[in-house]
PDB file with SEQRES, HELIX, SHEET and CRYST1 records, atoms N, CA, C and O in Angstrom:
SEQRES   1 A   88  MET ILE GLN LYS THR ILE SER ILE ASN ALA VAL ILE ARG          
SEQRES   2 A   88  LYS VAL ILE LYS ASP LEU GLY ILE ASP ASP LYS GLU ILE          
SEQRES   3 A   88  PHE ILE ASP ASP PHE ILE GLU TRP ILE GLY GLU GLY LEU          
SEQRES   4 A   88  GLN TYR ILE GLY SER TYR TYR GLN TYR ILE GLU LYS GLU          
SEQRES   5 A   88  THR THR ILE ASP ILE THR ASP TYR LYS GLY GLU LEU PRO          
SEQRES   6 A   88  CYS ASP LEU VAL THR LEU LEU ARG ILE HIS ASN LYS SER          
SEQRES   7 A   88  ASP ASN LEU PRO ASP SER PHE ASN LYS SER                      
HELIX    1 AA1 ILE A    8  LEU A   19  1                                  12    
HELIX    2 AA2 ASP A   23  GLU A   25  5                                   3    
HELIX    3 AA3 ILE A   28  TYR A   41  1                                  14    
SHEET    1 AA1 2 ARG A  73  ILE A  74  0                                        
SHEET    2 AA1 2 PHE A  85  ASN A  86 -1                                        
CRYST1    1.000    1.000    1.000  90.00  90.00  90.00 P 1           1          
ATOM      1  N   MET A   1       0.889  -1.239   0.026  1.00  0.00           N  
ATOM      2  CA  MET A   1      -0.070   0.016  -0.060  1.00  0.00           C  
ATOM      3  C   MET A   1       0.843   1.297   0.015  1.00  0.00           C  
ATOM      4  O   MET A   1       1.732   1.405   0.860  1.00  0.00           O  
ATOM      5  N   ILE A   2       0.577   2.209  -0.880  1.00  0.00           N  
ATOM      6  CA  ILE A   2       1.279   3.409  -0.955  1.00  0.00           C  
ATOM      7  C   ILE A   2       1.023   4.367   0.249  1.00  0.00           C  
ATOM      8  O   ILE A   2      -0.127   4.708   0.526  1.00  0.00           O  
ATOM      9  N   GLN A   3       2.020   4.766   0.909  1.00  0.00           N  
ATOM     10  CA  GLN A   3       1.764   5.542   2.193  1.00  0.00           C  
ATOM     11  C   GLN A   3       1.905   7.087   1.801  1.00  0.00           C  
ATOM     12  O   GLN A   3       1.227   7.938   2.377  1.00  0.00           O  
ATOM     13  N   LYS A   4       2.756   7.383   0.863  1.00  0.00           N  
ATOM     14  CA  LYS A   4       3.056   8.782   0.613  1.00  0.00           C  
ATOM     15  C   LYS A   4       2.218   9.260  -0.586  1.00  0.00           C  
ATOM     16  O   LYS A   4       2.317   8.707  -1.681  1.00  0.00           O  
ATOM     17  N   THR A   5       1.392  10.295  -0.360  1.00  0.00           N  
ATOM     18  CA  THR A   5       0.535  10.864  -1.413  1.00  0.00           C  
ATOM     19  C   THR A   5       0.827  12.350  -1.565  1.00  0.00           C  
ATOM     20  O   THR A   5       1.475  12.941  -0.702  1.00  0.00           O  
ATOM     21  N   ILE A   6       0.360  12.961  -2.647  1.00  0.00           N  
ATOM     22  CA  ILE A   6       0.446  14.347  -2.857  1.00  0.00           C  
ATOM     23  C   ILE A   6      -0.842  14.789  -3.561  1.00  0.00           C  
ATOM     24  O   ILE A   6      -1.469  14.040  -4.310  1.00  0.00           O  
ATOM     25  N   SER A   7      -1.210  16.077  -3.272  1.00  0.00           N  
ATOM     26  CA  SER A   7      -2.500  16.489  -3.794  1.00  0.00           C  
ATOM     27  C   SER A   7      -2.287  16.972  -5.205  1.00  0.00           C  
ATOM     28  O   SER A   7      -1.187  17.300  -5.649  1.00  0.00           O  
ATOM     29  N   ILE A   8      -3.495  16.993  -5.922  1.00  0.00           N  
ATOM     30  CA  ILE A   8      -3.364  17.455  -7.281  1.00  0.00           C  
ATOM     31  C   ILE A   8      -2.965  18.889  -7.331  1.00  0.00           C  
ATOM     32  O   ILE A   8      -2.290  19.270  -8.287  1.00  0.00           O  
ATOM     33  N   ASN A   9      -3.324  19.736  -6.376  1.00  0.00           N  
ATOM     34  CA  ASN A   9      -2.946  21.143  -6.326  1.00  0.00           C  
ATOM     35  C   ASN A   9      -1.398  21.304  -6.370  1.00  0.00           C  
ATOM     36  O   ASN A   9      -0.816  22.143  -7.059  1.00  0.00           O  
ATOM     37  N   ALA A  10      -0.827  20.428  -5.578  1.00  0.00           N  
ATOM     38  CA  ALA A  10       0.761  20.541  -5.399  1.00  0.00           C  
ATOM     39  C   ALA A  10       1.387  20.183  -6.914  1.00  0.00           C  
ATOM     40  O   ALA A  10       2.315  20.807  -7.429  1.00  0.00           O  
ATOM     41  N   VAL A  11       0.751  19.154  -7.461  1.00  0.00           N  
ATOM     42  CA  VAL A  11       1.311  18.737  -8.730  1.00  0.00           C  
ATOM     43  C   VAL A  11       1.120  19.841  -9.800  1.00  0.00           C  
ATOM     44  O   VAL A  11       2.027  20.149 -10.572  1.00  0.00           O  
ATOM     45  N   ILE A  12      -0.088  20.415  -9.809  1.00  0.00           N  
ATOM     46  CA  ILE A  12      -0.308  21.481 -10.765  1.00  0.00           C  
ATOM     47  C   ILE A  12       0.578  22.703 -10.567  1.00  0.00           C  
ATOM     48  O   ILE A  12       1.097  23.278 -11.524  1.00  0.00           O  
ATOM     49  N   ARG A  13       0.750  23.111  -9.218  1.00  0.00           N  
ATOM     50  CA  ARG A  13       1.645  24.132  -8.919  1.00  0.00           C  
ATOM     51  C   ARG A  13       3.164  23.857  -9.516  1.00  0.00           C  
ATOM     52  O   ARG A  13       3.794  24.706 -10.147  1.00  0.00           O  
ATOM     53  N   LYS A  14       3.585  22.698  -9.250  1.00  0.00           N  
ATOM     54  CA  LYS A  14       5.003  22.312  -9.663  1.00  0.00           C  
ATOM     55  C   LYS A  14       5.200  22.445 -11.195  1.00  0.00           C  
ATOM     56  O   LYS A  14       6.177  22.982 -11.716  1.00  0.00           O  
ATOM     57  N   VAL A  15       4.099  21.864 -11.886  1.00  0.00           N  
ATOM     58  CA  VAL A  15       4.147  21.910 -13.366  1.00  0.00           C  
ATOM     59  C   VAL A  15       4.246  23.266 -13.861  1.00  0.00           C  
ATOM     60  O   VAL A  15       5.115  23.618 -14.658  1.00  0.00           O  
ATOM     61  N   ILE A  16       3.248  24.115 -13.331  1.00  0.00           N  
ATOM     62  CA  ILE A  16       3.200  25.521 -13.735  1.00  0.00           C  
ATOM     63  C   ILE A  16       4.599  26.215 -13.455  1.00  0.00           C  
ATOM     64  O   ILE A  16       5.086  26.954 -14.311  1.00  0.00           O  
ATOM     65  N   LYS A  17       5.213  25.982 -12.301  1.00  0.00           N  
ATOM     66  CA  LYS A  17       6.408  26.648 -11.990  1.00  0.00           C  
ATOM     67  C   LYS A  17       7.605  26.056 -12.891  1.00  0.00           C  
ATOM     68  O   LYS A  17       8.450  26.807 -13.377  1.00  0.00           O  
ATOM     69  N   ASP A  18       7.621  24.716 -13.075  1.00  0.00           N  
ATOM     70  CA  ASP A  18       8.698  24.133 -13.942  1.00  0.00           C  
ATOM     71  C   ASP A  18       8.734  24.571 -15.337  1.00  0.00           C  
ATOM     72  O   ASP A  18       9.777  24.827 -15.939  1.00  0.00           O  
ATOM     73  N   LEU A  19       7.511  24.651 -15.848  1.00  0.00           N  
ATOM     74  CA  LEU A  19       7.388  24.910 -17.234  1.00  0.00           C  
ATOM     75  C   LEU A  19       7.245  26.452 -17.544  1.00  0.00           C  
ATOM     76  O   LEU A  19       7.172  26.868 -18.700  1.00  0.00           O  
ATOM     77  N   GLY A  20       7.211  27.212 -16.511  1.00  0.00           N  
ATOM     78  CA  GLY A  20       7.161  28.729 -16.672  1.00  0.00           C  
ATOM     79  C   GLY A  20       5.840  29.172 -17.352  1.00  0.00           C  
ATOM     80  O   GLY A  20       5.865  30.104 -18.155  1.00  0.00           O  
ATOM     81  N   ILE A  21       4.703  28.537 -17.057  1.00  0.00           N  
ATOM     82  CA  ILE A  21       3.458  28.863 -17.712  1.00  0.00           C  
ATOM     83  C   ILE A  21       2.903  30.114 -17.145  1.00  0.00           C  
ATOM     84  O   ILE A  21       2.974  30.291 -15.929  1.00  0.00           O  
ATOM     85  N   ASP A  22       2.324  31.051 -17.964  1.00  0.00           N  
ATOM     86  CA  ASP A  22       1.679  32.218 -17.495  1.00  0.00           C  
ATOM     87  C   ASP A  22       0.350  31.848 -16.855  1.00  0.00           C  
ATOM     88  O   ASP A  22      -0.221  30.798 -17.153  1.00  0.00           O  
ATOM     89  N   ASP A  23      -0.137  32.709 -15.979  1.00  0.00           N  
ATOM     90  CA  ASP A  23      -1.477  32.488 -15.433  1.00  0.00           C  
ATOM     91  C   ASP A  23      -2.575  32.452 -16.404  1.00  0.00           C  
ATOM     92  O   ASP A  23      -3.587  31.788 -16.181  1.00  0.00           O  
ATOM     93  N   LYS A  24      -2.405  33.184 -17.538  1.00  0.00           N  
ATOM     94  CA  LYS A  24      -3.480  33.284 -18.552  1.00  0.00           C  
ATOM     95  C   LYS A  24      -3.594  31.959 -19.338  1.00  0.00           C  
ATOM     96  O   LYS A  24      -4.626  31.672 -19.943  1.00  0.00           O  
ATOM     97  N   GLU A  25      -2.438  31.108 -19.311  1.00  0.00           N  
ATOM     98  CA  GLU A  25      -2.530  29.914 -20.121  1.00  0.00           C  
ATOM     99  C   GLU A  25      -3.014  28.715 -19.340  1.00  0.00           C  
ATOM    100  O   GLU A  25      -2.998  27.601 -19.863  1.00  0.00           O  
ATOM    101  N   ILE A  26      -3.451  28.905 -18.091  1.00  0.00           N  
ATOM    102  CA  ILE A  26      -3.644  27.804 -17.173  1.00  0.00           C  
ATOM    103  C   ILE A  26      -5.112  27.327 -17.313  1.00  0.00           C  
ATOM    104  O   ILE A  26      -6.037  28.113 -17.111  1.00  0.00           O  
ATOM    105  N   PHE A  27      -5.326  25.996 -17.671  1.00  0.00           N  
ATOM    106  CA  PHE A  27      -6.641  25.418 -17.724  1.00  0.00           C  
ATOM    107  C   PHE A  27      -6.653  24.376 -16.698  1.00  0.00           C  
ATOM    108  O   PHE A  27      -6.197  23.271 -16.992  1.00  0.00           O  
ATOM    109  N   ILE A  28      -7.112  24.590 -15.551  1.00  0.00           N  
ATOM    110  CA  ILE A  28      -7.023  23.662 -14.434  1.00  0.00           C  
ATOM    111  C   ILE A  28      -7.757  22.370 -14.742  1.00  0.00           C  
ATOM    112  O   ILE A  28      -7.313  21.304 -14.315  1.00  0.00           O  
ATOM    113  N   ASP A  29      -8.885  22.428 -15.479  1.00  0.00           N  
ATOM    114  CA  ASP A  29      -9.717  21.278 -15.719  1.00  0.00           C  
ATOM    115  C   ASP A  29      -8.782  20.308 -16.683  1.00  0.00           C  
ATOM    116  O   ASP A  29      -8.786  19.091 -16.497  1.00  0.00           O  
ATOM    117  N   ASP A  30      -8.092  20.832 -17.577  1.00  0.00           N  
ATOM    118  CA  ASP A  30      -7.148  19.946 -18.469  1.00  0.00           C  
ATOM    119  C   ASP A  30      -6.067  19.327 -17.602  1.00  0.00           C  
ATOM    120  O   ASP A  30      -5.668  18.181 -17.811  1.00  0.00           O  
ATOM    121  N   PHE A  31      -5.566  20.144 -16.562  1.00  0.00           N  
ATOM    122  CA  PHE A  31      -4.468  19.530 -15.713  1.00  0.00           C  
ATOM    123  C   PHE A  31      -5.062  18.354 -14.903  1.00  0.00           C  
ATOM    124  O   PHE A  31      -4.415  17.316 -14.761  1.00  0.00           O  
ATOM    125  N   ILE A  32      -6.270  18.514 -14.383  1.00  0.00           N  
ATOM    126  CA  ILE A  32      -7.002  17.401 -13.646  1.00  0.00           C  
ATOM    127  C   ILE A  32      -7.173  16.273 -14.457  1.00  0.00           C  
ATOM    128  O   ILE A  32      -6.875  15.169 -14.002  1.00  0.00           O  
ATOM    129  N   GLU A  33      -7.657  16.407 -15.715  1.00  0.00           N  
ATOM    130  CA  GLU A  33      -7.915  15.240 -16.623  1.00  0.00           C  
ATOM    131  C   GLU A  33      -6.615  14.594 -16.902  1.00  0.00           C  
ATOM    132  O   GLU A  33      -6.525  13.369 -16.819  1.00  0.00           O  
ATOM    133  N   TRP A  34      -5.540  15.369 -17.245  1.00  0.00           N  
ATOM    134  CA  TRP A  34      -4.235  14.641 -17.549  1.00  0.00           C  
ATOM    135  C   TRP A  34      -3.690  13.916 -16.373  1.00  0.00           C  
ATOM    136  O   TRP A  34      -3.089  12.857 -16.555  1.00  0.00           O  
ATOM    137  N   ILE A  35      -3.858  14.414 -15.150  1.00  0.00           N  
ATOM    138  CA  ILE A  35      -3.470  13.608 -13.946  1.00  0.00           C  
ATOM    139  C   ILE A  35      -4.097  12.323 -13.850  1.00  0.00           C  
ATOM    140  O   ILE A  35      -3.479  11.280 -13.635  1.00  0.00           O  
ATOM    141  N   GLY A  36      -5.488  12.427 -14.033  1.00  0.00           N  
ATOM    142  CA  GLY A  36      -6.399  11.206 -14.001  1.00  0.00           C  
ATOM    143  C   GLY A  36      -5.814  10.244 -15.085  1.00  0.00           C  
ATOM    144  O   GLY A  36      -5.548   9.082 -14.779  1.00  0.00           O  
ATOM    145  N   GLU A  37      -5.622  10.696 -16.284  1.00  0.00           N  
ATOM    146  CA  GLU A  37      -5.143   9.830 -17.358  1.00  0.00           C  
ATOM    147  C   GLU A  37      -3.791   9.143 -17.075  1.00  0.00           C  
ATOM    148  O   GLU A  37      -3.533   7.977 -17.375  1.00  0.00           O  
ATOM    149  N   GLY A  38      -2.935  10.036 -16.442  1.00  0.00           N  
ATOM    150  CA  GLY A  38      -1.627   9.550 -16.042  1.00  0.00           C  
ATOM    151  C   GLY A  38      -1.648   8.415 -15.103  1.00  0.00           C  
ATOM    152  O   GLY A  38      -0.954   7.409 -15.245  1.00  0.00           O  
ATOM    153  N   LEU A  39      -2.534   8.637 -14.067  1.00  0.00           N  
ATOM    154  CA  LEU A  39      -2.689   7.529 -13.000  1.00  0.00           C  
ATOM    155  C   LEU A  39      -3.228   6.227 -13.669  1.00  0.00           C  
ATOM    156  O   LEU A  39      -2.868   5.114 -13.286  1.00  0.00           O  
ATOM    157  N   GLN A  40      -4.087   6.419 -14.661  1.00  0.00           N  
ATOM    158  CA  GLN A  40      -4.714   5.200 -15.332  1.00  0.00           C  
ATOM    159  C   GLN A  40      -3.562   4.525 -16.062  1.00  0.00           C  
ATOM    160  O   GLN A  40      -3.403   3.308 -15.970  1.00  0.00           O  
ATOM    161  N   TYR A  41      -2.717   5.334 -16.822  1.00  0.00           N  
ATOM    162  CA  TYR A  41      -1.690   4.632 -17.645  1.00  0.00           C  
ATOM    163  C   TYR A  41      -0.570   3.794 -16.756  1.00  0.00           C  
ATOM    164  O   TYR A  41      -0.035   2.756 -17.147  1.00  0.00           O  
ATOM    165  N   ILE A  42      -0.321   4.436 -15.501  1.00  0.00           N  
ATOM    166  CA  ILE A  42       0.697   3.794 -14.831  1.00  0.00           C  
ATOM    167  C   ILE A  42       0.117   2.622 -13.960  1.00  0.00           C  
ATOM    168  O   ILE A  42       0.850   1.947 -13.237  1.00  0.00           O  
ATOM    169  N   GLY A  43      -1.101   2.435 -14.054  1.00  0.00           N  
ATOM    170  CA  GLY A  43      -1.765   1.301 -13.341  1.00  0.00           C  
ATOM    171  C   GLY A  43      -2.111   1.658 -11.862  1.00  0.00           C  
ATOM    172  O   GLY A  43      -2.111   0.776 -11.003  1.00  0.00           O  
ATOM    173  N   SER A  44      -2.382   2.853 -11.593  1.00  0.00           N  
ATOM    174  CA  SER A  44      -2.713   3.152 -10.198  1.00  0.00           C  
ATOM    175  C   SER A  44      -4.094   2.650  -9.933  1.00  0.00           C  
ATOM    176  O   SER A  44      -4.858   2.430 -10.872  1.00  0.00           O  
ATOM    177  N   TYR A  45      -4.444   2.460  -8.687  1.00  0.00           N  
ATOM    178  CA  TYR A  45      -5.803   1.924  -8.294  1.00  0.00           C  
ATOM    179  C   TYR A  45      -6.165   2.650  -7.069  1.00  0.00           C  
ATOM    180  O   TYR A  45      -5.338   3.273  -6.405  1.00  0.00           O  
ATOM    181  N   TYR A  46      -7.481   2.555  -6.764  1.00  0.00           N  
ATOM    182  CA  TYR A  46      -7.982   3.129  -5.561  1.00  0.00           C  
ATOM    183  C   TYR A  46      -7.462   2.536  -4.306  1.00  0.00           C  
ATOM    184  O   TYR A  46      -7.502   1.311  -4.192  1.00  0.00           O  
ATOM    185  N   GLN A  47      -6.958   3.301  -3.309  1.00  0.00           N  
ATOM    186  CA  GLN A  47      -6.262   2.835  -2.255  1.00  0.00           C  
ATOM    187  C   GLN A  47      -7.253   2.266  -1.140  1.00  0.00           C  
ATOM    188  O   GLN A  47      -7.017   1.283  -0.438  1.00  0.00           O  
ATOM    189  N   TYR A  48      -8.319   2.998  -1.104  1.00  0.00           N  
ATOM    190  CA  TYR A  48      -9.351   2.674  -0.043  1.00  0.00           C  
ATOM    191  C   TYR A  48     -10.657   2.141  -0.582  1.00  0.00           C  
ATOM    192  O   TYR A  48     -11.242   2.673  -1.525  1.00  0.00           O  
ATOM    193  N   ILE A  49     -11.088   1.075   0.050  1.00  0.00           N  
ATOM    194  CA  ILE A  49     -12.441   0.622  -0.355  1.00  0.00           C  
ATOM    195  C   ILE A  49     -13.288   0.487   0.909  1.00  0.00           C  
ATOM    196  O   ILE A  49     -12.756   0.208   1.983  1.00  0.00           O  
ATOM    197  N   GLU A  50     -14.551   0.678   0.793  1.00  0.00           N  
ATOM    198  CA  GLU A  50     -15.483   0.443   1.922  1.00  0.00           C  
ATOM    199  C   GLU A  50     -15.899  -0.990   1.991  1.00  0.00           C  
ATOM    200  O   GLU A  50     -16.275  -1.588   0.983  1.00  0.00           O  
ATOM    201  N   LYS A  51     -15.837  -1.534   3.147  1.00  0.00           N  
ATOM    202  CA  LYS A  51     -16.284  -2.931   3.221  1.00  0.00           C  
ATOM    203  C   LYS A  51     -16.801  -3.146   4.620  1.00  0.00           C  
ATOM    204  O   LYS A  51     -16.426  -2.439   5.555  1.00  0.00           O  
ATOM    205  N   GLU A  52     -17.686  -4.152   4.757  1.00  0.00           N  
ATOM    206  CA  GLU A  52     -18.336  -4.397   5.961  1.00  0.00           C  
ATOM    207  C   GLU A  52     -17.710  -5.655   6.636  1.00  0.00           C  
ATOM    208  O   GLU A  52     -17.234  -6.545   5.931  1.00  0.00           O  
ATOM    209  N   THR A  53     -17.707  -5.733   7.931  1.00  0.00           N  
ATOM    210  CA  THR A  53     -17.249  -6.871   8.603  1.00  0.00           C  
ATOM    211  C   THR A  53     -17.959  -6.949   9.980  1.00  0.00           C  
ATOM    212  O   THR A  53     -18.453  -5.962  10.526  1.00  0.00           O  
ATOM    213  N   THR A  54     -17.971  -8.157  10.480  1.00  0.00           N  
ATOM    214  CA  THR A  54     -18.485  -8.422  11.791  1.00  0.00           C  
ATOM    215  C   THR A  54     -17.436  -8.587  12.818  1.00  0.00           C  
ATOM    216  O   THR A  54     -16.468  -9.318  12.604  1.00  0.00           O  
ATOM    217  N   ILE A  55     -17.587  -7.934  13.933  1.00  0.00           N  
ATOM    218  CA  ILE A  55     -16.498  -7.970  14.994  1.00  0.00           C  
ATOM    219  C   ILE A  55     -17.313  -8.565  16.226  1.00  0.00           C  
ATOM    220  O   ILE A  55     -18.331  -8.015  16.644  1.00  0.00           O  
ATOM    221  N   ASP A  56     -16.820  -9.662  16.743  1.00  0.00           N  
ATOM    222  CA  ASP A  56     -17.404 -10.171  17.955  1.00  0.00           C  
ATOM    223  C   ASP A  56     -16.917  -9.458  19.144  1.00  0.00           C  
ATOM    224  O   ASP A  56     -15.700  -9.360  19.299  1.00  0.00           O  
ATOM    225  N   ILE A  57     -17.700  -8.964  19.976  1.00  0.00           N  
ATOM    226  CA  ILE A  57     -17.319  -8.171  21.223  1.00  0.00           C  
ATOM    227  C   ILE A  57     -17.499  -9.063  22.390  1.00  0.00           C  
ATOM    228  O   ILE A  57     -18.574  -9.631  22.582  1.00  0.00           O  
ATOM    229  N   THR A  58     -16.431  -9.213  23.214  1.00  0.00           N  
ATOM    230  CA  THR A  58     -16.495 -10.050  24.468  1.00  0.00           C  
ATOM    231  C   THR A  58     -15.828  -9.131  25.506  1.00  0.00           C  
ATOM    232  O   THR A  58     -14.716  -8.636  25.326  1.00  0.00           O  
ATOM    233  N   ASP A  59     -16.554  -8.943  26.568  1.00  0.00           N  
ATOM    234  CA  ASP A  59     -15.961  -8.046  27.738  1.00  0.00           C  
ATOM    235  C   ASP A  59     -15.654  -6.678  27.229  1.00  0.00           C  
ATOM    236  O   ASP A  59     -14.656  -6.076  27.623  1.00  0.00           O  
ATOM    237  N   TYR A  60     -16.471  -6.183  26.379  1.00  0.00           N  
ATOM    238  CA  TYR A  60     -16.258  -4.712  25.812  1.00  0.00           C  
ATOM    239  C   TYR A  60     -15.105  -4.627  24.885  1.00  0.00           C  
ATOM    240  O   TYR A  60     -14.673  -3.518  24.572  1.00  0.00           O  
ATOM    241  N   LYS A  61     -14.548  -5.765  24.401  1.00  0.00           N  
ATOM    242  CA  LYS A  61     -13.377  -5.758  23.564  1.00  0.00           C  
ATOM    243  C   LYS A  61     -13.616  -6.513  22.231  1.00  0.00           C  
ATOM    244  O   LYS A  61     -14.385  -7.473  22.261  1.00  0.00           O  
ATOM    245  N   GLY A  62     -13.048  -6.177  21.114  1.00  0.00           N  
ATOM    246  CA  GLY A  62     -13.138  -6.799  19.920  1.00  0.00           C  
ATOM    247  C   GLY A  62     -11.884  -6.480  19.099  1.00  0.00           C  
ATOM    248  O   GLY A  62     -11.261  -5.428  19.243  1.00  0.00           O  
ATOM    249  N   GLU A  63     -11.513  -7.531  18.148  1.00  0.00           N  
ATOM    250  CA  GLU A  63     -10.371  -7.265  17.346  1.00  0.00           C  
ATOM    251  C   GLU A  63     -10.739  -6.621  16.027  1.00  0.00           C  
ATOM    252  O   GLU A  63     -11.590  -7.101  15.278  1.00  0.00           O  
ATOM    253  N   LEU A  64     -10.018  -5.443  15.757  1.00  0.00           N  
ATOM    254  CA  LEU A  64     -10.325  -4.663  14.678  1.00  0.00           C  
ATOM    255  C   LEU A  64      -9.519  -5.224  13.467  1.00  0.00           C  
ATOM    256  O   LEU A  64      -8.447  -5.797  13.660  1.00  0.00           O  
ATOM    257  N   PRO A  65     -10.065  -5.047  12.156  1.00  0.00           N  
ATOM    258  CA  PRO A  65      -9.295  -5.592  11.030  1.00  0.00           C  
ATOM    259  C   PRO A  65      -8.042  -4.810  10.938  1.00  0.00           C  
ATOM    260  O   PRO A  65      -8.002  -3.659  11.372  1.00  0.00           O  
ATOM    261  N   CYS A  66      -6.957  -5.415  10.360  1.00  0.00           N  
ATOM    262  CA  CYS A  66      -5.627  -4.777  10.255  1.00  0.00           C  
ATOM    263  C   CYS A  66      -5.660  -3.700   9.081  1.00  0.00           C  
ATOM    264  O   CYS A  66      -4.783  -2.836   9.065  1.00  0.00           O  
ATOM    265  N   ASP A  67      -6.612  -3.724   8.133  1.00  0.00           N  
ATOM    266  CA  ASP A  67      -6.629  -2.692   7.147  1.00  0.00           C  
ATOM    267  C   ASP A  67      -7.704  -1.580   7.332  1.00  0.00           C  
ATOM    268  O   ASP A  67      -8.134  -0.920   6.386  1.00  0.00           O  
ATOM    269  N   LEU A  68      -8.111  -1.420   8.643  1.00  0.00           N  
ATOM    270  CA  LEU A  68      -9.059  -0.400   9.058  1.00  0.00           C  
ATOM    271  C   LEU A  68      -8.317   0.990   9.003  1.00  0.00           C  
ATOM    272  O   LEU A  68      -7.224   1.197   9.529  1.00  0.00           O  
ATOM    273  N   VAL A  69      -9.044   1.904   8.305  1.00  0.00           N  
ATOM    274  CA  VAL A  69      -8.480   3.301   8.156  1.00  0.00           C  
ATOM    275  C   VAL A  69      -9.505   4.310   8.894  1.00  0.00           C  
ATOM    276  O   VAL A  69      -9.132   5.220   9.635  1.00  0.00           O  
ATOM    277  N   THR A  70     -10.742   4.040   8.608  1.00  0.00           N  
ATOM    278  CA  THR A  70     -11.801   5.025   9.025  1.00  0.00           C  
ATOM    279  C   THR A  70     -13.027   4.144   9.396  1.00  0.00           C  
ATOM    280  O   THR A  70     -13.415   3.227   8.672  1.00  0.00           O  
ATOM    281  N   LEU A  71     -13.564   4.459  10.483  1.00  0.00           N  
ATOM    282  CA  LEU A  71     -14.811   3.760  10.980  1.00  0.00           C  
ATOM    283  C   LEU A  71     -16.004   4.558  10.574  1.00  0.00           C  
ATOM    284  O   LEU A  71     -16.213   5.667  11.067  1.00  0.00           O  
ATOM    285  N   LEU A  72     -16.803   4.009   9.672  1.00  0.00           N  
ATOM    286  CA  LEU A  72     -17.970   4.684   9.140  1.00  0.00           C  
ATOM    287  C   LEU A  72     -19.285   4.464   9.999  1.00  0.00           C  
ATOM    288  O   LEU A  72     -20.069   5.368  10.286  1.00  0.00           O  
ATOM    289  N   ARG A  73     -19.410   3.193  10.352  1.00  0.00           N  
ATOM    290  CA  ARG A  73     -20.696   2.884  10.992  1.00  0.00           C  
ATOM    291  C   ARG A  73     -20.599   1.721  12.065  1.00  0.00           C  
ATOM    292  O   ARG A  73     -19.876   0.750  11.844  1.00  0.00           O  
ATOM    293  N   ILE A  74     -21.258   1.823  13.107  1.00  0.00           N  
ATOM    294  CA  ILE A  74     -21.370   0.572  14.080  1.00  0.00           C  
ATOM    295  C   ILE A  74     -22.842   0.265  14.136  1.00  0.00           C  
ATOM    296  O   ILE A  74     -23.677   1.135  14.385  1.00  0.00           O  
ATOM    297  N   HIS A  75     -23.134  -0.968  13.903  1.00  0.00           N  
ATOM    298  CA  HIS A  75     -24.446  -1.412  14.068  1.00  0.00           C  
ATOM    299  C   HIS A  75     -24.486  -2.551  15.103  1.00  0.00           C  
ATOM    300  O   HIS A  75     -23.729  -3.519  15.024  1.00  0.00           O  
ATOM    301  N   ASN A  76     -25.419  -2.393  16.096  1.00  0.00           N  
ATOM    302  CA  ASN A  76     -25.549  -3.352  17.091  1.00  0.00           C  
ATOM    303  C   ASN A  76     -26.544  -4.377  16.623  1.00  0.00           C  
ATOM    304  O   ASN A  76     -27.647  -4.051  16.184  1.00  0.00           O  
ATOM    305  N   LYS A  77     -26.111  -5.698  16.731  1.00  0.00           N  
ATOM    306  CA  LYS A  77     -26.986  -6.828  16.355  1.00  0.00           C  
ATOM    307  C   LYS A  77     -28.144  -7.044  17.238  1.00  0.00           C  
ATOM    308  O   LYS A  77     -29.209  -7.520  16.846  1.00  0.00           O  
ATOM    309  N   SER A  78     -27.893  -6.670  18.458  1.00  0.00           N  
ATOM    310  CA  SER A  78     -28.878  -6.863  19.598  1.00  0.00           C  
ATOM    311  C   SER A  78     -30.078  -6.053  19.333  1.00  0.00           C  
ATOM    312  O   SER A  78     -29.985  -4.871  19.002  1.00  0.00           O  
ATOM    313  N   ASP A  79     -31.260  -6.692  19.478  1.00  0.00           N  
ATOM    314  CA  ASP A  79     -32.529  -5.960  19.150  1.00  0.00           C  
ATOM    315  C   ASP A  79     -32.842  -4.814  20.130  1.00  0.00           C  
ATOM    316  O   ASP A  79     -33.528  -3.860  19.765  1.00  0.00           O  
ATOM    317  N   ASN A  80     -32.336  -4.909  21.378  1.00  0.00           N  
ATOM    318  CA  ASN A  80     -32.738  -3.887  22.378  1.00  0.00           C  
ATOM    319  C   ASN A  80     -31.726  -2.691  22.384  1.00  0.00           C  
ATOM    320  O   ASN A  80     -31.903  -1.777  23.189  1.00  0.00           O  
ATOM    321  N   LEU A  81     -30.710  -2.670  21.543  1.00  0.00           N  
ATOM    322  CA  LEU A  81     -29.795  -1.535  21.577  1.00  0.00           C  
ATOM    323  C   LEU A  81     -29.828  -0.768  20.301  1.00  0.00           C  
ATOM    324  O   LEU A  81     -29.877  -1.367  19.228  1.00  0.00           O  
ATOM    325  N   PRO A  82     -29.803   0.592  20.373  1.00  0.00           N  
ATOM    326  CA  PRO A  82     -29.858   1.380  19.124  1.00  0.00           C  
ATOM    327  C   PRO A  82     -28.373   1.481  18.565  1.00  0.00           C  
ATOM    328  O   PRO A  82     -27.362   1.218  19.216  1.00  0.00           O  
ATOM    329  N   ASP A  83     -28.421   1.921  17.201  1.00  0.00           N  
ATOM    330  CA  ASP A  83     -27.117   2.172  16.584  1.00  0.00           C  
ATOM    331  C   ASP A  83     -26.299   3.248  17.523  1.00  0.00           C  
ATOM    332  O   ASP A  83     -26.792   4.292  17.950  1.00  0.00           O  
ATOM    333  N   SER A  84     -25.047   2.827  17.746  1.00  0.00           N  
ATOM    334  CA  SER A  84     -24.394   3.787  18.652  1.00  0.00           C  
ATOM    335  C   SER A  84     -23.476   4.777  17.900  1.00  0.00           C  
ATOM    336  O   SER A  84     -22.965   5.708  18.524  1.00  0.00           O  
ATOM    337  N   PHE A  85     -23.237   4.594  16.497  1.00  0.00           N  
ATOM    338  CA  PHE A  85     -22.298   5.377  15.825  1.00  0.00           C  
ATOM    339  C   PHE A  85     -22.630   5.357  14.420  1.00  0.00           C  
ATOM    340  O   PHE A  85     -22.715   4.270  13.849  1.00  0.00           O  
ATOM    341  N   ASN A  86     -22.841   6.516  13.754  1.00  0.00           N  
ATOM    342  CA  ASN A  86     -23.105   6.567  12.324  1.00  0.00           C  
ATOM    343  C   ASN A  86     -22.522   7.742  11.802  1.00  0.00           C  
ATOM    344  O   ASN A  86     -23.030   8.840  12.031  1.00  0.00           O  
ATOM    345  N   LYS A  87     -21.410   7.600  11.060  1.00  0.00           N  
ATOM    346  CA  LYS A  87     -20.751   8.793  10.440  1.00  0.00           C  
ATOM    347  C   LYS A  87     -21.187   8.898   8.979  1.00  0.00           C  
ATOM    348  O   LYS A  87     -20.807   8.048   8.174  1.00  0.00           O  
ATOM    349  N   SER A  88     -21.967   9.909   8.613  1.00  0.00           N  
ATOM    350  CA  SER A  88     -22.523   9.985   7.264  1.00  0.00           C  
ATOM    351  C   SER A  88     -22.013  11.316   6.645  1.00  0.00           C  
ATOM    352  O   SER A  88     -22.338  11.629   5.500  1.00  0.00           O  
TER     353      SER A  88                                                      
END                                                                             
């Protein structure tokens, strides 16, 4: 998994600076399209995917998946307990 990333804005600023492009010649939409095409050509892929898993809780503890980045939702299977967390 790739840990070091850079924003599109930083890439565009560097290209503009390195090529000495005037502000009048800049078409940001074209830059964004070219960056997307470049990522496609080098075989880049989405780093994060949403997936569901069941975690058994015993004594208020459960083992989290090793690929967990962000917790989006917790759903209690018990009928008498409401959902305790929902990040939308």
